[in-house]
C-alpha positions in Angstrom: 48.4 88.6 4.7 50.6 87.4 7.5 54.4 87.5 7.5 54.3 83.6 7.8 52.3 83.3 4.6 54.6 85.8 2.9 57.6 83.7 3.9 56.1 80.5 2.5 55.1 82.3 -0.7 58.7 83.5 -1.0 59.9 79.8 -0.7 57.3 78.7 -3.2 58.4 81.3 -5.7 62.1 80.6 -5.2 61.6 76.9 -5.8 59.4 77.6 -8.9 62.1 79.8 -10.4 64.9 77.3 -9.6 63.1 74.4 -11.2 62.1 76.5 -14.2 65.7 77.4 -14.8 66.4 73.7 -15.4 63.8 73.5 -18.3 63.9 74.8 -21.9 60.2 75.6 -21.7 57.3 75.3 -19.2 53.6 75.9 -19.6 52.8 75.8 -15.9 54.8 75.1 -12.7 53.6 75.5 -9.2 55.4 74.7 -5.9 53.6 74.5 -2.6 55.7 74.4 0.6 53.5 73.3 3.6 54.6 73.7 7.2 54.0 76.0 10.2 56.3 78.9 11.2 57.5 77.1 14.3 58.8 74.1 12.4 60.3 76.4 9.7 62.6 78.2 12.2 63.7 74.7 13.3 64.5 73.7 9.7 61.5 71.4 9.2 59.1 71.3 6.4 56.1 69.0 6.4 55.5 68.7 2.7 56.6 70.1 -0.7 54.4 69.4 -3.7 55.3 70.3 -7.3 52.8 70.3 -10.1 53.8 71.1 -13.7 52.4 71.0 -17.2 54.2 71.2 -20.6 57.8 70.8 -19.2 60.3 70.7 -22.1 63.5 69.0 -21.0 66.8 68.6 -22.9 66.8 67.0 -26.3 63.3 68.3 -27.2 61.7 66.0 -24.7 58.4 67.1 -23.3 56.6 65.9 -20.1 52.9 66.7 -20.4 52.2 66.4 -16.7 54.4 66.2 -13.5 53.3 65.7 -9.9 56.0 65.4 -7.2 55.6 65.1 -3.4 58.2 65.3 -0.8 57.5 64.7 2.9 59.3 65.5 6.2 62.1 67.7 4.7 65.0 69.1 6.6 66.1 72.5 5.4 68.5 75.3 6.5 66.4 77.7 8.4 68.8 80.6 7.8 68.5 80.1 4.0 64.7 79.8 4.4 64.7 83.2 6.0 66.1 84.6 2.7 63.5 82.7 0.6 65.7 79.7 -0.4 65.0 76.0 0.2 68.4 74.4 1.0 68.1 70.8 2.1 70.4 69.8 5.0 70.0 66.1 4.1 68.6 64.2 1.1 65.0 63.3 0.9 62.7 61.0 -1.0 59.8 61.9 -3.2 57.0 60.2 -5.1 56.6 61.2 -8.7 53.9 60.8 -11.3 54.7 61.9 -14.9 52.7 61.7 -18.1 54.3 61.4 -21.6 51.9 61.7 -24.5 52.1 60.2 -28.0 52.5 63.5 -29.8 55.5 64.5 -27.8 57.3 61.2 -28.1 56.7 61.2 -31.8 58.0 64.8 -32.0 61.2 63.7 -30.2 61.7 60.8 -32.6 61.6 63.2 -35.5 63.7 66.0 -33.9 67.0 67.0 -35.4 68.8 65.6 -32.4 67.4 62.0 -32.8 67.2 62.2 -36.6 70.9 62.6 -37.0 71.4 59.4 -35.0 69.2 57.5 -37.4 71.0 58.5 -40.6 74.0 57.1 -42.3 73.8 53.7 -40.5 75.6 50.7 -41.8 73.2 47.8 -41.3 72.4 44.5 -42.8 69.2 44.5 -44.9 68.0 41.2 -46.4 71.5 39.8 -45.8 73.3 42.7 -47.5 75.3 45.5 -45.8 73.5 48.8 -46.7 73.8 52.5 -45.8 70.4 53.3 -44.2 68.8 56.6 -43.7 65.6 56.7 -41.5 63.5 59.4 -43.0 60.4 59.5 -40.9 59.3 57.7 -37.7 55.7 57.4 -36.6 55.4 56.5 -32.9 51.9 55.6 -31.6 50.3 54.4 -28.4 47.4 52.3 -29.7 46.4 50.9 -26.3 46.5 47.3 -25.0 49.8 48.2 -23.3 51.7 48.4 -26.6 53.7 50.9 -28.5 53.6 50.9 -32.3 56.6 52.1 -34.4 56.8 52.5 -38.2 59.6 54.1 -40.2 60.4 54.9 -43.8 64.0 54.0 -44.5 66.0 54.8 -47.6 68.6 52.3 -48.8 71.2 54.5 -50.4 72.9 51.8 -52.5 69.6 50.9 -54.3 67.6 54.1 -53.9 64.7 52.0 -52.5 62.5 53.2 -49.7 61.2 50.5 -47.3 58.6 50.6 -44.6 59.5 49.0 -41.2 56.5 48.6 -38.9 56.1 46.7 -35.6 54.6 46.8 -32.2 56.3 46.1 -28.9 55.5 45.9 -25.2 57.2 48.5 -23.0 58.4 47.7 -19.5 60.6 49.3 -16.9 64.3 48.2 -17.0 65.7 46.4 -14.0 67.5 49.5 -12.7 64.3 51.6 -13.1 66.2 54.1 -15.2 64.7 53.5 -18.6 61.9 51.8 -20.5 62.7 48.7 -22.5 60.7 47.5 -25.5 60.2 43.8 -25.8 58.0 41.2 -27.6 58.3 42.7 -31.0 55.6 41.8 -33.5 55.8 42.8 -37.2 52.7 44.4 -38.7 53.2 43.2 -42.3 55.3 40.4 -43.7 58.8 39.6 -42.4 61.3 42.0 -40.9 63.7 43.4 -43.5 66.5 43.9 -41.0 66.8 42.8 -37.4 69.6 45.4 -37.0 67.4 48.2 -38.1 64.6 47.0 -35.7 67.2 46.9 -32.9 68.4 50.5 -33.8 64.8 51.8 -33.6 64.2 50.0 -30.3 67.4 51.4 -28.9 66.5 55.0 -29.9 63.0 54.5 -28.4 64.6 53.4 -25.1 67.0 56.4 -25.2 64.1 58.8 -25.7 62.2 57.2 -22.8 65.3 57.0 -20.6 64.4 58.5 -17.3 67.8 60.1 -16.9 66.6 62.6 -19.6 64.1 63.9 -17.1 66.4 64.2 -14.1 66.7 67.7 -12.8 69.7 69.0 -11.0 70.0 67.2 -7.6 67.2 64.8 -8.4 67.4 61.2 -9.6 64.3 59.2 -10.7 63.6 55.5 -10.6 60.6 54.0 -12.2 58.4 51.8 -10.0 55.4 51.3 -12.3 54.4 52.0 -15.9 50.9 52.4 -17.3 50.6 52.4 -21.1 47.3 53.5 -22.4 45.9 54.8 -25.7 47.8 58.1 -26.4 49.9 58.3 -23.2 52.4 56.6 -20.9 52.1 57.3 -17.2 55.2 56.8 -15.1 55.2 56.3 -11.4 58.6 56.8 -9.9 60.6 57.4 -6.7 63.0 60.3 -6.6 66.1 60.8 -4.6 66.4 64.5 -4.0 69.7 65.9 -2.8 68.8 69.5 -3.6 66.0 71.7 -4.9 67.5 73.7 -7.9 68.0 77.3 -7.2 67.9 80.0 -9.9 
């Protein structure tokens, strides 16, 4: 193996370690730095691709798949000689990320989100009640929809109610989060607009793209594909640095 290949392998490995250090867990992460040695000594890299699977971010959020590509990157050649990618100016990247139904559902029922959905003072059927959301079931049934159902306990009466509705997700105007609109109730009438709003807000928080930002990288959604069982996000990324270990 040539020294040039060894140098690129060292850059690949350094970037993989740096990105992994930003994650709670990772099943697979590969970085591929593509350039030739003459450009590298001048601080130029043709392309960097990142491919990942099973990336667990903060707050128990998991990204099933990640693909990122950066082109025409300017780096510090001295740092590169020591196996480190240090950008000398920001660069743009294209990103494809896949979130699956099981992972979003797990996030809804995690301790972090669960505590936010308990002890809420909300109006239910016109009366102010203390509401505990006990279990949330998030599904992606297809047709571009998400389906949410939740068992809620009304403390004052001891009753348990089922809230169930579908909504249409779309990217927010700033490209930072996913908003849920066009709510349709599965059965009967809504028991509490405020409770529905609280669940919609929590869904938007879980799907907020800022939760998936890594150090030195900011994502902005350009397109959203909602299919049965998964949501695919197509985004642009503004990359100021590639995380180092």
